[in-house]
LUMNUNU-609865 format. One record per residue (C-alpha): residue in three letters; residue number from 0; x, y, z; chain. Coordinates in nm, 4 decimals. Example, Ala and Ser with C-alpha at 12.3 -4.5 7.8 and 13.67 -1.06 7.14 Angstrom:
BEGIN
<node residu="ALA" num="0" x="1.2300" y="-0.4500" z="0.7800" chaine="A"/>
<node residu="SER" num="1" x="1.3670" y="-0.1060" z="0.7140" chaine="A"/>
***
This chain:
BEGIN
<node residu="UNK" num="0" x="-1.6515" y="-0.1899" z="-12.7254" chaine="A"/>
<node residu="UNK" num="1" x="-1.3689" y="-0.0729" z="-12.5063" chaine="A"/>
<node residu="UNK" num="2" x="-1.1186" y="-0.3198" z="-12.3742" chaine="A"/>
<node residu="UNK" num="3" x="-1.1677" y="-0.3968" z="-11.9991" chaine="A"/>
<node residu="UNK" num="4" x="-0.8138" y="-0.2809" z="-11.9258" chaine="A"/>
<node residu="UNK" num="5" x="-0.8924" y="0.0627" z="-12.0735" chaine="A"/>
<node residu="UNK" num="6" x="-1.1998" y="0.0868" z="-11.8505" chaine="A"/>
<node residu="UNK" num="7" x="-0.9912" y="0.0104" z="-11.5449" chaine="A"/>
<node residu="UNK" num="8" x="-0.7358" y="0.2816" z="-11.6321" chaine="A"/>
<node residu="UNK" num="9" x="-1.0150" y="0.5332" z="-11.6886" chaine="A"/>
<node residu="UNK" num="10" x="-1.1707" y="0.4567" z="-11.3486" chaine="A"/>
<node residu="UNK" num="11" x="-0.8344" y="0.4857" z="-11.1751" chaine="A"/>
<node residu="UNK" num="12" x="-0.7694" y="0.8256" z="-11.3373" chaine="A"/>
<node residu="UNK" num="13" x="-1.1108" y="0.9596" z="-11.2365" chaine="A"/>
<node residu="UNK" num="14" x="-1.0629" y="0.8383" z="-10.8768" chaine="A"/>
<node residu="UNK" num="15" x="-0.7208" y="1.0027" z="-10.8547" chaine="A"/>
<node residu="UNK" num="16" x="-0.8576" y="1.3335" z="-10.9818" chaine="A"/>
<node residu="UNK" num="17" x="-1.1349" y="1.3248" z="-10.7209" chaine="A"/>
<node residu="UNK" num="18" x="-0.8832" y="1.2600" z="-10.4409" chaine="A"/>
<node residu="UNK" num="19" x="-0.6657" y="1.5516" z="-10.5513" chaine="A"/>
<node residu="UNK" num="20" x="-0.9661" y="1.7807" z="-10.5690" chaine="A"/>
<node residu="UNK" num="21" x="-1.0877" y="1.6803" z="-10.2221" chaine="A"/>
<node residu="UNK" num="22" x="-0.7402" y="1.7245" z="-10.0702" chaine="A"/>
<node residu="UNK" num="23" x="-0.7038" y="2.0689" z="-10.2237" chaine="A"/>
<node residu="UNK" num="24" x="-1.0462" y="2.1653" z="-10.0937" chaine="A"/>
<node residu="UNK" num="25" x="-0.9557" y="2.0361" z="-9.7461" chaine="A"/>
<node residu="UNK" num="26" x="-0.6225" y="2.2242" z="-9.7453" chaine="A"/>
<node residu="UNK" num="27" x="-0.7984" y="2.5418" z="-9.8555" chaine="A"/>
<node residu="UNK" num="28" x="-1.0510" y="2.5009" z="-9.5762" chaine="A"/>
<node residu="UNK" num="29" x="-0.7758" y="2.4462" z="-9.3168" chaine="A"/>
<node residu="UNK" num="30" x="-0.5821" y="2.7472" z="-9.4420" chaine="A"/>
<node residu="UNK" num="31" x="-0.8953" y="2.9586" z="-9.4176" chaine="A"/>
<node residu="UNK" num="32" x="-0.9635" y="2.8276" z="-9.0652" chaine="A"/>
<node residu="UNK" num="33" x="-0.6044" y="2.9070" z="-8.9565" chaine="A"/>
<node residu="UNK" num="34" x="-0.6347" y="3.2576" z="-9.0976" chaine="A"/>
<node residu="UNK" num="35" x="-0.9560" y="3.3236" z="-8.9066" chaine="A"/>
<node residu="UNK" num="36" x="-0.8045" y="3.1962" z="-8.5803" chaine="A"/>
<node residu="UNK" num="37" x="-0.4954" y="3.4119" z="-8.6242" chaine="A"/>
<node residu="UNK" num="38" x="-0.7011" y="3.7216" z="-8.6933" chaine="A"/>
<node residu="UNK" num="39" x="-0.9235" y="3.6552" z="-8.3941" chaine="A"/>
<node residu="UNK" num="40" x="-0.6212" y="3.6173" z="-8.1653" chaine="A"/>
<node residu="UNK" num="41" x="-0.4662" y="3.9399" z="-8.2927" chaine="A"/>
<node residu="UNK" num="42" x="-0.7766" y="4.1481" z="-8.2228" chaine="A"/>
<node residu="UNK" num="43" x="-0.8030" y="4.0318" z="-7.8622" chaine="A"/>
<node residu="UNK" num="44" x="-0.5278" y="4.2576" z="-7.7274" chaine="A"/>
<node residu="UNK" num="45" x="-0.6379" y="4.6136" z="-7.6468" chaine="A"/>
<node residu="UNK" num="46" x="-0.3874" y="4.8869" z="-7.7142" chaine="A"/>
<node residu="UNK" num="47" x="-0.4152" y="5.2416" z="-7.5792" chaine="A"/>
<node residu="UNK" num="48" x="-0.5626" y="5.4902" z="-7.8215" chaine="A"/>
<node residu="UNK" num="49" x="-0.4655" y="5.8534" z="-7.8502" chaine="A"/>
<node residu="UNK" num="50" x="-0.6882" y="6.1528" z="-7.7921" chaine="A"/>
<node residu="UNK" num="51" x="-0.6728" y="6.2151" z="-8.1661" chaine="A"/>
<node residu="UNK" num="52" x="-0.8763" y="5.8959" z="-8.2090" chaine="A"/>
<node residu="UNK" num="53" x="-1.2171" y="5.7889" z="-8.0798" chaine="A"/>
<node residu="UNK" num="54" x="-1.1258" y="5.6811" z="-7.7295" chaine="A"/>
<node residu="UNK" num="55" x="-1.4519" y="5.7109" z="-7.5398" chaine="A"/>
<node residu="UNK" num="56" x="-1.5083" y="5.3358" z="-7.5202" chaine="A"/>
<node residu="UNK" num="57" x="-1.1706" y="5.2073" z="-7.4062" chaine="A"/>
<node residu="UNK" num="58" x="-1.0176" y="5.1747" z="-7.0613" chaine="A"/>
<node residu="UNK" num="59" x="-0.6658" y="5.2587" z="-7.1826" chaine="A"/>
<node residu="UNK" num="60" x="-0.6274" y="5.6064" z="-7.3277" chaine="A"/>
<node residu="UNK" num="61" x="-0.3142" y="5.7944" z="-7.4286" chaine="A"/>
<node residu="UNK" num="62" x="-0.3651" y="6.1689" z="-7.4057" chaine="A"/>
<node residu="UNK" num="63" x="-0.1219" y="6.4422" z="-7.5032" chaine="A"/>
<node residu="UNK" num="64" x="-0.1438" y="6.7486" z="-7.2833" chaine="A"/>
<node residu="UNK" num="65" x="0.0106" y="7.0801" z="-7.3798" chaine="A"/>
<node residu="UNK" num="66" x="0.2406" y="7.2362" z="-7.1241" chaine="A"/>
<node residu="UNK" num="67" x="0.2356" y="7.6105" z="-7.1691" chaine="A"/>
<node residu="UNK" num="68" x="0.5289" y="7.6498" z="-6.9311" chaine="A"/>
<node residu="UNK" num="69" x="0.7503" y="7.4048" z="-7.1230" chaine="A"/>
<node residu="UNK" num="70" x="0.6161" y="7.4938" z="-7.4665" chaine="A"/>
<node residu="UNK" num="71" x="0.5574" y="7.1310" z="-7.5658" chaine="A"/>
<node residu="UNK" num="72" x="0.3080" y="6.8457" z="-7.5345" chaine="A"/>
<node residu="UNK" num="73" x="0.3557" y="6.5509" z="-7.2984" chaine="A"/>
<node residu="UNK" num="74" x="0.2068" y="6.2020" z="-7.3378" chaine="A"/>
<node residu="UNK" num="75" x="0.0156" y="6.0390" z="-7.0539" chaine="A"/>
<node residu="UNK" num="76" x="-0.1669" y="5.7102" z="-7.0031" chaine="A"/>
<node residu="UNK" num="77" x="-0.5139" y="5.7297" z="-6.8476" chaine="A"/>
<node residu="UNK" num="78" x="-0.6689" y="5.4062" z="-6.7196" chaine="A"/>
<node residu="UNK" num="79" x="-1.0421" y="5.4048" z="-6.6493" chaine="A"/>
<node residu="UNK" num="80" x="-1.2473" y="5.1620" z="-6.4416" chaine="A"/>
<node residu="UNK" num="81" x="-1.4674" y="4.9421" z="-6.6584" chaine="A"/>
<node residu="UNK" num="82" x="-1.7767" y="5.0799" z="-6.4876" chaine="A"/>
<node residu="UNK" num="83" x="-1.6785" y="5.4313" z="-6.5984" chaine="A"/>
<node residu="UNK" num="84" x="-1.7602" y="5.3360" z="-6.9579" chaine="A"/>
<node residu="UNK" num="85" x="-2.1155" y="5.2200" z="-6.8862" chaine="A"/>
<node residu="UNK" num="86" x="-2.3742" y="5.4472" z="-7.0487" chaine="A"/>
<node residu="UNK" num="87" x="-2.5718" y="5.5105" z="-6.7328" chaine="A"/>
<node residu="UNK" num="88" x="-2.2708" y="5.5660" z="-6.5052" chaine="A"/>
<node residu="UNK" num="89" x="-2.2480" y="5.9170" z="-6.3618" chaine="A"/>
<node residu="UNK" num="90" x="-2.0085" y="5.8281" z="-6.0785" chaine="A"/>
<node residu="UNK" num="91" x="-1.7140" y="6.0518" z="-5.9983" chaine="A"/>
<node residu="UNK" num="92" x="-1.3882" y="5.8712" z="-5.9179" chaine="A"/>
<node residu="UNK" num="93" x="-1.0782" y="5.9319" z="-5.7063" chaine="A"/>
<node residu="UNK" num="94" x="-0.7576" y="5.9751" z="-5.9051" chaine="A"/>
<node residu="UNK" num="95" x="-0.4199" y="5.8081" z="-5.8590" chaine="A"/>
<node residu="UNK" num="96" x="-0.1213" y="5.9722" z="-6.0270" chaine="A"/>
<node residu="UNK" num="97" x="0.1259" y="5.6865" z="-6.0782" chaine="A"/>
<node residu="UNK" num="98" x="0.4844" y="5.7921" z="-6.1550" chaine="A"/>
<node residu="UNK" num="99" x="0.7503" y="5.5883" z="-6.3352" chaine="A"/>
<node residu="UNK" num="100" x="1.1218" y="5.5655" z="-6.2599" chaine="A"/>
<node residu="UNK" num="101" x="1.4372" y="5.6859" z="-6.4297" chaine="A"/>
<node residu="UNK" num="102" x="1.4811" y="5.5962" z="-6.8009" chaine="A"/>
<node residu="UNK" num="103" x="1.1188" y="5.4765" z="-6.8330" chaine="A"/>
<node residu="UNK" num="104" x="0.8098" y="5.6474" z="-6.9728" chaine="A"/>
<node residu="UNK" num="105" x="0.4329" y="5.6786" z="-6.9303" chaine="A"/>
<node residu="UNK" num="106" x="0.3740" y="5.3194" z="-7.0496" chaine="A"/>
<node residu="UNK" num="107" x="0.6193" y="5.1575" z="-6.8067" chaine="A"/>
<node residu="UNK" num="108" x="0.3643" y="5.0518" z="-6.5452" chaine="A"/>
<node residu="UNK" num="109" x="0.1168" y="4.9158" z="-6.8007" chaine="A"/>
<node residu="UNK" num="110" x="0.3982" y="4.7206" z="-6.9678" chaine="A"/>
<node residu="UNK" num="111" x="0.4574" y="4.5287" z="-6.6442" chaine="A"/>
<node residu="UNK" num="112" x="0.1076" y="4.4975" z="-6.4980" chaine="A"/>
<node residu="UNK" num="113" x="-0.2429" y="4.5334" z="-6.6397" chaine="A"/>
<node residu="UNK" num="114" x="-0.3574" y="4.8550" z="-6.4745" chaine="A"/>
<node residu="UNK" num="115" x="-0.7146" y="4.7939" z="-6.5912" chaine="A"/>
<node residu="UNK" num="116" x="-0.7467" y="4.5255" z="-6.3239" chaine="A"/>
<node residu="UNK" num="117" x="-0.6430" y="4.7729" z="-6.0534" chaine="A"/>
<node residu="UNK" num="118" x="-0.8770" y="5.0430" z="-6.1872" chaine="A"/>
<node residu="UNK" num="119" x="-1.1636" y="4.7925" z="-6.1839" chaine="A"/>
<node residu="UNK" num="120" x="-1.0901" y="4.6540" z="-5.8388" chaine="A"/>
<node residu="UNK" num="121" x="-1.0152" y="4.9780" z="-5.6548" chaine="A"/>
<node residu="UNK" num="122" x="-1.2345" y="5.2171" z="-5.8610" chaine="A"/>
<node residu="UNK" num="123" x="-0.9576" y="5.4685" z="-5.9249" chaine="A"/>
<node residu="UNK" num="124" x="-0.8856" y="5.6613" z="-6.2422" chaine="A"/>
<node residu="UNK" num="125" x="-0.5122" y="5.5971" z="-6.2845" chaine="A"/>
<node residu="UNK" num="126" x="-0.2978" y="5.8591" z="-6.4592" chaine="A"/>
<node residu="UNK" num="127" x="0.0612" y="5.7828" z="-6.5650" chaine="A"/>
<node residu="UNK" num="128" x="0.2482" y="6.0964" z="-6.6813" chaine="A"/>
<node residu="UNK" num="129" x="0.5654" y="6.0829" z="-6.8888" chaine="A"/>
<node residu="UNK" num="130" x="0.8217" y="6.2168" z="-6.6416" chaine="A"/>
<node residu="UNK" num="131" x="1.1182" y="6.2022" z="-6.8855" chaine="A"/>
<node residu="UNK" num="132" x="1.4025" y="6.1712" z="-6.6297" chaine="A"/>
<node residu="UNK" num="133" x="1.2910" y="6.4994" z="-6.4743" chaine="A"/>
<node residu="UNK" num="134" x="1.2803" y="6.3880" z="-6.1104" chaine="A"/>
<node residu="UNK" num="135" x="0.9425" y="6.5640" z="-6.1197" chaine="A"/>
<node residu="UNK" num="136" x="1.0581" y="6.9064" z="-6.0084" chaine="A"/>
<node residu="UNK" num="137" x="1.0876" y="7.2335" z="-6.2004" chaine="A"/>
<node residu="UNK" num="138" x="1.4460" y="7.2525" z="-6.3193" chaine="A"/>
<node residu="UNK" num="139" x="1.6071" y="7.5862" z="-6.2275" chaine="A"/>
<node residu="UNK" num="140" x="1.8406" y="7.5592" z="-6.5282" chaine="A"/>
<node residu="UNK" num="141" x="1.6303" y="7.3993" z="-6.8040" chaine="A"/>
<node residu="UNK" num="142" x="1.2995" y="7.5671" z="-6.9011" chaine="A"/>
<node residu="UNK" num="143" x="1.1945" y="7.2578" z="-7.0983" chaine="A"/>
<node residu="UNK" num="144" x="1.1884" y="7.0468" z="-6.7790" chaine="A"/>
<node residu="UNK" num="145" x="0.9201" y="7.1992" z="-6.5559" chaine="A"/>
<node residu="UNK" num="146" x="0.7448" y="6.8879" z="-6.4348" chaine="A"/>
<node residu="UNK" num="147" x="0.6286" y="7.0085" z="-6.0947" chaine="A"/>
<node residu="UNK" num="148" x="0.4157" y="7.2695" z="-6.2677" chaine="A"/>
<node residu="UNK" num="149" x="0.3107" y="7.0205" z="-6.5327" chaine="A"/>
<node residu="UNK" num="150" x="0.1866" y="6.7436" z="-6.3003" chaine="A"/>
<node residu="UNK" num="151" x="0.0338" y="6.9588" z="-6.0267" chaine="A"/>
<node residu="UNK" num="152" x="-0.1294" y="7.2206" z="-6.2498" chaine="A"/>
<node residu="UNK" num="153" x="-0.1413" y="7.1568" z="-6.6233" chaine="A"/>
<node residu="UNK" num="154" x="-0.2041" y="6.7817" z="-6.6283" chaine="A"/>
<node residu="UNK" num="155" x="-0.4343" y="6.7929" z="-6.3262" chaine="A"/>
<node residu="UNK" num="156" x="-0.6424" y="7.0654" z="-6.4874" chaine="A"/>
<node residu="UNK" num="157" x="-0.6777" y="6.8574" z="-6.8036" chaine="A"/>
<node residu="UNK" num="158" x="-0.7784" y="6.5421" z="-6.6146" chaine="A"/>
<node residu="UNK" num="159" x="-1.0349" y="6.7193" z="-6.3993" chaine="A"/>
<node residu="UNK" num="160" x="-1.1830" y="6.8986" z="-6.7016" chaine="A"/>
<node residu="UNK" num="161" x="-1.2148" y="6.5888" z="-6.9190" chaine="A"/>
<node residu="UNK" num="162" x="-1.2940" y="6.3042" z="-6.6760" chaine="A"/>
<node residu="UNK" num="163" x="-1.5447" y="6.2516" z="-6.3954" chaine="A"/>
<node residu="UNK" num="164" x="-1.3165" y="6.2923" z="-6.0956" chaine="A"/>
<node residu="UNK" num="165" x="-1.3712" y="6.3744" z="-5.7279" chaine="A"/>
<node residu="UNK" num="166" x="-1.1996" y="6.7117" z="-5.7156" chaine="A"/>
<node residu="UNK" num="167" x="-1.1034" y="6.6943" z="-5.3490" chaine="A"/>
<node residu="UNK" num="168" x="-0.7536" y="6.6482" z="-5.2050" chaine="A"/>
<node residu="UNK" num="169" x="-0.8780" y="6.3664" z="-4.9822" chaine="A"/>
<node residu="UNK" num="170" x="-0.9580" y="6.1639" z="-5.2956" chaine="A"/>
<node residu="UNK" num="171" x="-0.6431" y="6.2513" z="-5.4910" chaine="A"/>
<node residu="UNK" num="172" x="-0.3408" y="6.0203" z="-5.4510" chaine="A"/>
<node residu="UNK" num="173" x="0.0111" y="6.0149" z="-5.5924" chaine="A"/>
<node residu="UNK" num="174" x="0.2793" y="5.7481" z="-5.5700" chaine="A"/>
<node residu="UNK" num="175" x="0.5634" y="5.6069" z="-5.7763" chaine="A"/>
<node residu="UNK" num="176" x="0.8772" y="5.3975" z="-5.7901" chaine="A"/>
<node residu="UNK" num="177" x="1.2427" y="5.5012" z="-5.7574" chaine="A"/>
<node residu="UNK" num="178" x="1.2675" y="5.8444" z="-5.9249" chaine="A"/>
<node residu="UNK" num="179" x="0.8875" y="5.8434" z="-5.9190" chaine="A"/>
<node residu="UNK" num="180" x="0.8898" y="5.7712" z="-5.5463" chaine="A"/>
<node residu="UNK" num="181" x="1.0981" y="6.0841" z="-5.4923" chaine="A"/>
<node residu="UNK" num="182" x="0.8677" y="6.2707" z="-5.7294" chaine="A"/>
<node residu="UNK" num="183" x="0.5470" y="6.1612" z="-5.5600" chaine="A"/>
<node residu="UNK" num="184" x="0.6613" y="6.2743" z="-5.2143" chaine="A"/>
<node residu="UNK" num="185" x="0.8165" y="6.5916" z="-5.3567" chaine="A"/>
<node residu="UNK" num="186" x="0.4917" y="6.6963" z="-5.5245" chaine="A"/>
<node residu="UNK" num="187" x="0.2657" y="6.5878" z="-5.2392" chaine="A"/>
<node residu="UNK" num="188" x="0.4699" y="6.7496" z="-4.9637" chaine="A"/>
<node residu="UNK" num="189" x="0.5098" y="7.0759" z="-5.1537" chaine="A"/>
<node residu="UNK" num="190" x="0.1380" y="7.0768" z="-5.2429" chaine="A"/>
<node residu="UNK" num="191" x="-0.0562" y="6.9338" z="-4.9480" chaine="A"/>
<node residu="UNK" num="192" x="-0.3601" y="7.1306" z="-5.0639" chaine="A"/>
<node residu="UNK" num="193" x="-0.3674" y="6.9115" z="-5.3783" chaine="A"/>
<node residu="UNK" num="194" x="-0.2742" y="6.5617" z="-5.2589" chaine="A"/>
<node residu="UNK" num="195" x="-0.4278" y="6.4035" z="-4.9508" chaine="A"/>
<node residu="UNK" num="196" x="-0.2692" y="6.0631" z="-5.0109" chaine="A"/>
<node residu="UNK" num="197" x="0.0882" y="5.9943" z="-5.1190" chaine="A"/>
<node residu="UNK" num="198" x="0.3447" y="5.7183" z="-5.1311" chaine="A"/>
<node residu="UNK" num="199" x="0.6869" y="5.6028" z="-5.2411" chaine="A"/>
<node residu="UNK" num="200" x="0.8173" y="5.2626" z="-5.3509" chaine="A"/>
<node residu="UNK" num="201" x="1.1964" y="5.2257" z="-5.3363" chaine="A"/>
<node residu="UNK" num="202" x="1.2201" y="5.6013" z="-5.3712" chaine="A"/>
<node residu="UNK" num="203" x="1.5493" y="5.7806" z="-5.4332" chaine="A"/>
<node residu="UNK" num="204" x="1.4583" y="6.0135" z="-5.1488" chaine="A"/>
<node residu="UNK" num="205" x="1.8011" y="6.1758" z="-5.0978" chaine="A"/>
<node residu="UNK" num="206" x="1.9481" y="6.2831" z="-5.4306" chaine="A"/>
<node residu="UNK" num="207" x="2.2670" y="6.4085" z="-5.2659" chaine="A"/>
<node residu="UNK" num="208" x="2.3744" y="6.0455" z="-5.2207" chaine="A"/>
<node residu="UNK" num="209" x="2.3603" y="5.9780" z="-5.5965" chaine="A"/>
<node residu="UNK" num="210" x="2.5430" y="6.2816" z="-5.7296" chaine="A"/>
<node residu="UNK" num="211" x="2.6942" y="6.1216" z="-6.0397" chaine="A"/>
<node residu="UNK" num="212" x="2.3941" y="5.9269" z="-6.1659" chaine="A"/>
<node residu="UNK" num="213" x="2.0500" y="5.9471" z="-6.3251" chaine="A"/>
<node residu="UNK" num="214" x="2.0960" y="6.2834" z="-6.5060" chaine="A"/>
<node residu="UNK" num="215" x="2.0181" y="6.4866" z="-6.1955" chaine="A"/>
<node residu="UNK" num="216" x="2.3046" y="6.7208" z="-6.2865" chaine="A"/>
<node residu="UNK" num="217" x="2.1224" y="6.7924" z="-6.6149" chaine="A"/>
<node residu="UNK" num="218" x="1.8315" y="6.9315" z="-6.4095" chaine="A"/>
<node residu="UNK" num="219" x="2.0224" y="7.1046" z="-6.1265" chaine="A"/>
<node residu="UNK" num="220" x="2.3775" y="7.1551" z="-6.2525" chaine="A"/>
<node residu="UNK" num="221" x="2.6881" y="6.9864" z="-6.1155" chaine="A"/>
<node residu="UNK" num="222" x="2.6709" y="6.9200" z="-5.7425" chaine="A"/>
<node residu="UNK" num="223" x="3.0038" y="7.0869" z="-5.6593" chaine="A"/>
<node residu="UNK" num="224" x="2.8835" y="7.4207" z="-5.7994" chaine="A"/>
<node residu="UNK" num="225" x="2.5165" y="7.3874" z="-5.6961" chaine="A"/>
<node residu="UNK" num="226" x="2.5224" y="7.2182" z="-5.3572" chaine="A"/>
<node residu="UNK" num="227" x="2.2447" y="7.4347" z="-5.2109" chaine="A"/>
<node residu="UNK" num="228" x="2.0130" y="7.3582" z="-5.5020" chaine="A"/>
<node residu="UNK" num="229" x="2.0691" y="6.9854" z="-5.4651" chaine="A"/>
<node residu="UNK" num="230" x="1.9971" y="7.0043" z="-5.0926" chaine="A"/>
<node residu="UNK" num="231" x="1.6767" y="7.2034" z="-5.1419" chaine="A"/>
<node residu="UNK" num="232" x="1.5503" y="6.9676" z="-5.4167" chaine="A"/>
<node residu="UNK" num="233" x="1.6049" y="6.6522" z="-5.2117" chaine="A"/>
<node residu="UNK" num="234" x="1.2753" y="6.5265" z="-5.0715" chaine="A"/>
<node residu="UNK" num="235" x="1.4258" y="6.4144" z="-4.7409" chaine="A"/>
<node residu="UNK" num="236" x="1.5042" y="6.7781" z="-4.6640" chaine="A"/>
<node residu="UNK" num="237" x="1.1365" y="6.8731" z="-4.6912" chaine="A"/>
<node residu="UNK" num="238" x="1.0533" y="6.6836" z="-4.3720" chaine="A"/>
<node residu="UNK" num="239" x="1.1130" y="6.9777" z="-4.1318" chaine="A"/>
<node residu="UNK" num="240" x="0.8605" y="7.1835" z="-4.3319" chaine="A"/>
<node residu="UNK" num="241" x="0.5803" y="6.9242" z="-4.3014" chaine="A"/>
<node residu="UNK" num="242" x="0.2895" y="7.0048" z="-4.0727" chaine="A"/>
<node residu="UNK" num="243" x="0.0914" y="6.7378" z="-3.8855" chaine="A"/>
<node residu="UNK" num="244" x="-0.2265" y="6.9391" z="-3.9390" chaine="A"/>
<node residu="UNK" num="245" x="-0.2035" y="6.8743" z="-4.3148" chaine="A"/>
<node residu="UNK" num="246" x="-0.3241" y="6.5224" z="-4.2325" chaine="A"/>
<node residu="UNK" num="247" x="-0.1721" y="6.3604" z="-4.5387" chaine="A"/>
<node residu="UNK" num="248" x="-0.1871" y="5.9835" z="-4.5574" chaine="A"/>
<node residu="UNK" num="249" x="0.1712" y="5.8725" z="-4.6294" chaine="A"/>
<node residu="UNK" num="250" x="0.2900" y="5.5219" z="-4.7197" chaine="A"/>
<node residu="UNK" num="251" x="0.6590" y="5.4437" z="-4.7819" chaine="A"/>
<node residu="UNK" num="252" x="0.8218" y="5.1065" z="-4.8417" chaine="A"/>
<node residu="UNK" num="253" x="1.1481" y="4.9612" z="-4.9671" chaine="A"/>
<node residu="UNK" num="254" x="1.3174" y="4.6267" z="-5.0207" chaine="A"/>
<node residu="UNK" num="255" x="1.5805" y="4.5209" z="-4.7703" chaine="A"/>
<node residu="UNK" num="256" x="1.8289" y="4.4645" z="-5.0559" chaine="A"/>
<node residu="UNK" num="257" x="1.7371" y="4.7830" z="-5.2432" chaine="A"/>
<node residu="UNK" num="258" x="1.9986" y="5.0389" z="-5.3497" chaine="A"/>
<node residu="UNK" num="259" x="1.8089" y="5.3147" z="-5.1629" chaine="A"/>
<node residu="UNK" num="260" x="1.7328" y="5.1282" z="-4.8409" chaine="A"/>
<node residu="UNK" num="261" x="1.9666" y="5.3436" z="-4.6248" chaine="A"/>
<node residu="UNK" num="262" x="1.8106" y="5.6641" z="-4.7569" chaine="A"/>
<node residu="UNK" num="263" x="1.4588" y="5.5350" z="-4.6918" chaine="A"/>
<node residu="UNK" num="264" x="1.5484" y="5.4356" z="-4.3376" chaine="A"/>
<node residu="UNK" num="265" x="1.6888" y="5.7853" z="-4.2859" chaine="A"/>
<node residu="UNK" num="266" x="1.3641" y="5.9343" z="-4.4198" chaine="A"/>
<node residu="UNK" num="267" x="1.1601" y="5.7146" z="-4.1869" chaine="A"/>
<node residu="UNK" num="268" x="1.3696" y="5.8291" z="-3.8902" chaine="A"/>
<node residu="UNK" num="269" x="1.3327" y="6.1961" z="-3.9908" chaine="A"/>
<node residu="UNK" num="270" x="0.9540" y="6.1625" z="-4.0135" chaine="A"/>
<node residu="UNK" num="271" x="0.9486" y="6.0022" z="-3.6688" chaine="A"/>
<node residu="UNK" num="272" x="1.1581" y="6.2821" z="-3.5200" chaine="A"/>
<node residu="UNK" num="273" x="0.9192" y="6.5438" z="-3.6553" chaine="A"/>
<node residu="UNK" num="274" x="0.6137" y="6.3416" z="-3.5459" chaine="A"/>
<node residu="UNK" num="275" x="0.4715" y="6.3104" z="-3.8984" chaine="A"/>
<node residu="UNK" num="276" x="0.2322" y="6.0165" z="-3.9190" chaine="A"/>
<node residu="UNK" num="277" x="0.3231" y="5.7688" z="-4.1901" chaine="A"/>
<node residu="UNK" num="278" x="0.3158" y="5.4009" z="-4.2754" chaine="A"/>
<node residu="UNK" num="279" x="0.6701" y="5.2677" z="-4.3285" chaine="A"/>
<node residu="UNK" num="280" x="0.7561" y="4.9075" z="-4.4120" chaine="A"/>
<node residu="UNK" num="281" x="1.0383" y="4.6916" z="-4.5448" chaine="A"/>
<node residu="UNK" num="282" x="1.0249" y="4.3467" z="-4.6965" chaine="A"/>
<node residu="UNK" num="283" x="1.2689" y="4.1244" z="-4.8876" chaine="A"/>
<node residu="UNK" num="284" x="1.3341" y="4.2617" z="-5.2337" chaine="A"/>
<node residu="UNK" num="285" x="1.5620" y="4.4484" z="-5.4702" chaine="A"/>
<node residu="UNK" num="286" x="1.5231" y="4.7440" z="-5.7066" chaine="A"/>
<node residu="UNK" num="287" x="1.3043" y="4.5449" z="-5.9444" chaine="A"/>
<node residu="UNK" num="288" x="0.9639" y="4.5250" z="-6.1082" chaine="A"/>
<node residu="UNK" num="289" x="0.8741" y="4.2137" z="-5.9084" chaine="A"/>
<node residu="UNK" num="290" x="0.8996" y="4.4251" z="-5.5950" chaine="A"/>
<node residu="UNK" num="291" x="0.7142" y="4.7286" z="-5.7371" chaine="A"/>
<node residu="UNK" num="292" x="0.4195" y="4.5337" z="-5.8762" chaine="A"/>
<node residu="UNK" num="293" x="0.3597" y="4.3906" z="-5.5296" chaine="A"/>
<node residu="UNK" num="294" x="0.4034" y="4.7362" z="-5.3766" chaine="A"/>
<node residu="UNK" num="295" x="0.1458" y="4.8890" z="-5.6103" chaine="A"/>
<node residu="UNK" num="296" x="-0.1192" y="4.6511" z="-5.4833" chaine="A"/>
<node residu="UNK" num="297" x="-0.0310" y="4.7445" z="-5.1241" chaine="A"/>
<node residu="UNK" num="298" x="-0.0433" y="5.1170" z="-5.1949" chaine="A"/>
<node residu="UNK" num="299" x="-0.3774" y="5.0946" z="-5.3720" chaine="A"/>
<node residu="UNK" num="300" x="-0.5202" y="4.8857" z="-5.0906" chaine="A"/>
<node residu="UNK" num="301" x="-0.4009" y="5.1427" z="-4.8357" chaine="A"/>
<node residu="UNK" num="302" x="-0.5350" y="5.4382" z="-5.0379" chaine="A"/>
<node residu="UNK" num="303" x="-0.8674" y="5.2627" z="-5.0946" chaine="A"/>
<node residu="UNK" num="304" x="-0.9049" y="5.1809" z="-4.7239" chaine="A"/>
<node residu="UNK" num="305" x="-0.8244" y="5.5398" z="-4.6328" chaine="A"/>
<node residu="UNK" num="306" x="-1.0902" y="5.6735" z="-4.8706" chaine="A"/>
<node residu="UNK" num="307" x="-1.3407" y="5.4260" z="-4.7293" chaine="A"/>
<node residu="UNK" num="308" x="-1.2665" y="5.5559" z="-4.3792" chaine="A"/>
<node residu="UNK" num="309" x="-1.3151" y="5.9143" z="-4.5023" chaine="A"/>
<node residu="UNK" num="310" x="-1.6504" y="5.8212" z="-4.6522" chaine="A"/>
<node residu="UNK" num="311" x="-1.7524" y="5.6539" z="-4.3267" chaine="A"/>
<node residu="UNK" num="312" x="-1.6517" y="5.9648" z="-4.1328" chaine="A"/>
<node residu="UNK" num="313" x="-1.3753" y="5.7875" z="-3.9391" chaine="A"/>
<node residu="UNK" num="314" x="-1.1037" y="6.0346" z="-4.0421" chaine="A"/>
***
């Protein structure tokens, strides 16, 4: 017969082994639970997919479009309304071309605001081209920077061939910030048959005032030797060529502390002199994303209201 003390030691040993086993099991369970939670959190964020992948069921799509004129492909972000993806939806949608500023790219807007919310609320297909510091015109000195042709012809053709769009100038809008503000007005005013709605947020609308910055000399040559080219590629100098009968809806705004505020006030005055209807406004703000995100909402609201009026036959 075993000594009572031996029995006690045996019981203690068994109890300790059970505790260790339970603790290990509990730790394993917690580790597994943490792993599941982490994985679930990671899969929540939706990233754009390329047109080389299956992208028919996502609102954010990155598409590469070949530019025959430039001899290279350009990346673009396409943002679809949620309704667009429904199986029984056959609706055609207006399109907003949304241009980024200097030193940014086609993902700049989405990196600062969720464009899916705007696409859902306003029922626009939003297209963000990669403008690559081009100022959105066709460079007379660099054949690899022909972005007027790209945006107005090559990209537009791709979008209208691959998405359900309303192919009517009255339902096609273009706007942008800074360099993109210049670009949006440049493209719209040179192609009123394509864009019925256009806008600019803090646009660099007179490039002759910023001669030594933003790589403009890479697109046009040095100002001193190419003064006429700089003048003719500055959007403010297009105003005398605008015709009231084009009936473009124009919205322009800038922050009162913005670096381009004087140029935008000059543009506003020029449009008034030539009796071109437009919506011009200023509000407190600098050359910053806080200002532009607020502006985007205002531009989309204005474009949406205009389209509603067109549909109602009021304009």
